[in-house]
ChimeraX commands (.cxc) that place a marker at each C-alpha (Angstrom):
marker #1 position 162.47,97.10,129.09 radius 0.5
marker #1 position 160.95,100.12,130.79 radius 0.5
marker #1 position 157.65,100.28,128.79 radius 0.5
marker #1 position 154.67,98.60,129.93 radius 0.5
marker #1 position 152.90,96.29,127.70 radius 0.5
marker #1 position 149.48,97.53,126.48 radius 0.5
marker #1 position 147.53,94.81,124.51 radius 0.5
marker #1 position 145.79,96.34,121.38 radius 0.5
marker #1 position 142.06,97.08,121.91 radius 0.5
marker #1 position 139.41,94.44,121.09 radius 0.5
marker #1 position 137.90,94.63,117.86 radius 0.5
marker #1 position 134.66,96.63,117.57 radius 0.5
marker #1 position 131.53,94.75,118.46 radius 0.5
marker #1 position 129.99,93.22,115.33 radius 0.5
marker #1 position 126.24,92.43,115.50 radius 0.5
marker #1 position 125.41,90.01,112.42 radius 0.5
marker #1 position 121.69,91.05,112.85 radius 0.5
marker #1 position 122.34,94.43,111.46 radius 0.5
marker #1 position 125.28,93.80,109.10 radius 0.5
marker #1 position 123.11,92.88,106.08 radius 0.5
marker #1 position 120.85,96.07,106.26 radius 0.5
marker #1 position 121.47,99.01,104.53 radius 0.5
marker #1 position 124.21,101.20,106.12 radius 0.5
marker #1 position 122.24,104.23,106.64 radius 0.5
marker #1 position 123.03,105.94,109.98 radius 0.5
marker #1 position 121.33,108.54,111.96 radius 0.5
marker #1 position 123.06,111.65,113.23 radius 0.5
marker #1 position 124.02,109.80,116.42 radius 0.5
marker #1 position 125.71,107.15,113.94 radius 0.5
marker #1 position 123.07,104.59,115.09 radius 0.5
marker #1 position 121.74,102.65,112.34 radius 0.5
marker #1 position 118.27,103.80,111.24 radius 0.5
marker #1 position 116.92,100.31,111.25 radius 0.5
marker #1 position 118.19,99.68,114.79 radius 0.5
marker #1 position 116.41,102.88,115.90 radius 0.5
marker #1 position 113.23,101.38,114.43 radius 0.5
marker #1 position 113.75,98.07,115.84 radius 0.5
marker #1 position 114.58,99.50,119.29 radius 0.5
marker #1 position 111.31,101.79,119.39 radius 0.5
marker #1 position 109.02,98.88,118.07 radius 0.5
marker #1 position 110.39,96.69,120.89 radius 0.5
marker #1 position 109.22,99.31,123.39 radius 0.5
marker #1 position 105.51,98.75,122.16 radius 0.5
marker #1 position 105.13,101.47,119.37 radius 0.5
marker #1 position 103.60,99.89,116.18 radius 0.5
marker #1 position 106.44,99.44,113.39 radius 0.5
marker #1 position 104.35,101.26,110.70 radius 0.5
marker #1 position 103.94,104.33,112.90 radius 0.5
marker #1 position 107.75,104.27,113.76 radius 0.5
marker #1 position 108.68,104.12,110.00 radius 0.5
marker #1 position 106.33,106.75,109.21 radius 0.5
marker #1 position 107.97,109.08,111.72 radius 0.5
marker #1 position 111.61,108.01,110.64 radius 0.5
marker #1 position 110.70,108.51,106.92 radius 0.5
marker #1 position 109.58,112.00,107.58 radius 0.5
marker #1 position 112.62,112.96,109.76 radius 0.5
marker #1 position 114.85,111.75,107.20 radius 0.5
marker #1 position 112.95,113.45,104.23 radius 0.5
marker #1 position 113.32,116.72,106.10 radius 0.5
marker #1 position 117.02,116.16,106.59 radius 0.5
marker #1 position 116.50,116.07,110.37 radius 0.5
marker #1 position 118.20,113.80,112.83 radius 0.5
marker #1 position 116.71,110.45,113.31 radius 0.5
marker #1 position 117.48,109.91,116.92 radius 0.5
marker #1 position 115.72,107.61,119.23 radius 0.5
marker #1 position 114.48,110.23,121.84 radius 0.5
marker #1 position 113.36,112.57,119.00 radius 0.5
marker #1 position 111.35,109.75,117.18 radius 0.5
marker #1 position 109.99,108.67,120.66 radius 0.5
marker #1 position 108.91,112.26,121.46 radius 0.5
marker #1 position 106.97,112.54,118.23 radius 0.5
marker #1 position 105.32,109.26,118.59 radius 0.5
marker #1 position 104.16,110.11,122.07 radius 0.5
marker #1 position 102.79,113.28,120.48 radius 0.5
marker #1 position 100.64,111.37,117.98 radius 0.5
marker #1 position 102.84,111.80,114.98 radius 0.5
marker #1 position 102.74,108.61,112.65 radius 0.5
marker #1 position 99.32,107.47,113.44 radius 0.5
marker #1 position 97.18,106.29,110.66 radius 0.5
marker #1 position 94.18,108.69,110.36 radius 0.5
marker #1 position 90.82,107.43,109.53 radius 0.5
marker #1 position 88.72,108.52,106.35 radius 0.5
marker #1 position 87.28,111.34,108.87 radius 0.5
marker #1 position 90.77,112.86,109.54 radius 0.5
marker #1 position 90.84,112.41,113.08 radius 0.5
marker link #1:1,2 radius 0.2
marker link #1:2,3 radius 0.2
marker link #1:3,4 radius 0.2
marker link #1:4,5 radius 0.2
marker link #1:5,6 radius 0.2
marker link #1:6,7 radius 0.2
marker link #1:7,8 radius 0.2
marker link #1:8,9 radius 0.2
marker link #1:9,10 radius 0.2
marker link #1:10,11 radius 0.2
marker link #1:11,12 radius 0.2
marker link #1:12,13 radius 0.2
marker link #1:13,14 radius 0.2
marker link #1:14,15 radius 0.2
marker link #1:15,16 radius 0.2
marker link #1:16,17 radius 0.2
marker link #1:17,18 radius 0.2
marker link #1:18,19 radius 0.2
marker link #1:19,20 radius 0.2
marker link #1:20,21 radius 0.2
marker link #1:21,22 radius 0.2
marker link #1:22,23 radius 0.2
marker link #1:23,24 radius 0.2
marker link #1:24,25 radius 0.2
marker link #1:25,26 radius 0.2
marker link #1:26,27 radius 0.2
marker link #1:27,28 radius 0.2
marker link #1:28,29 radius 0.2
marker link #1:29,30 radius 0.2
marker link #1:30,31 radius 0.2
marker link #1:31,32 radius 0.2
marker link #1:32,33 radius 0.2
marker link #1:33,34 radius 0.2
marker link #1:34,35 radius 0.2
marker link #1:35,36 radius 0.2
marker link #1:36,37 radius 0.2
marker link #1:37,38 radius 0.2
marker link #1:38,39 radius 0.2
marker link #1:39,40 radius 0.2
marker link #1:40,41 radius 0.2
marker link #1:41,42 radius 0.2
marker link #1:42,43 radius 0.2
marker link #1:43,44 radius 0.2
marker link #1:44,45 radius 0.2
marker link #1:45,46 radius 0.2
marker link #1:46,47 radius 0.2
marker link #1:47,48 radius 0.2
marker link #1:48,49 radius 0.2
marker link #1:49,50 radius 0.2
marker link #1:50,51 radius 0.2
marker link #1:51,52 radius 0.2
marker link #1:52,53 radius 0.2
marker link #1:53,54 radius 0.2
marker link #1:54,55 radius 0.2
marker link #1:55,56 radius 0.2
marker link #1:56,57 radius 0.2
marker link #1:57,58 radius 0.2
marker link #1:58,59 radius 0.2
marker link #1:59,60 radius 0.2
marker link #1:60,61 radius 0.2
marker link #1:61,62 radius 0.2
marker link #1:62,63 radius 0.2
marker link #1:63,64 radius 0.2
marker link #1:64,65 radius 0.2
marker link #1:65,66 radius 0.2
marker link #1:66,67 radius 0.2
marker link #1:67,68 radius 0.2
marker link #1:68,69 radius 0.2
marker link #1:69,70 radius 0.2
marker link #1:70,71 radius 0.2
marker link #1:71,72 radius 0.2
marker link #1:72,73 radius 0.2
marker link #1:73,74 radius 0.2
marker link #1:74,75 radius 0.2
marker link #1:75,76 radius 0.2
marker link #1:76,77 radius 0.2
marker link #1:77,78 radius 0.2
marker link #1:78,79 radius 0.2
marker link #1:79,80 radius 0.2
marker link #1:80,81 radius 0.2
marker link #1:81,82 radius 0.2
marker link #1:82,83 radius 0.2
marker link #1:83,84 radius 0.2
marker link #1:84,85 radius 0.2
view
């Protein structure tokens, strides 16, 4: 009596599409594979996205959606031809 009842919070959302993947997390706690999937869904080639994400991770820099998109928009990750352009 006197205390209002507060039901427990719902369990965190579980997305089975990402549960079997490696638990790598970006600085913003978003799985790296999800960042890659989200940016690829926006129309960027998956290979280019993966190159930029790998370079960020190897440098120890944050792998965040907006950072990766900025780099892709500036041409990072593009495969260069034999003539280096």
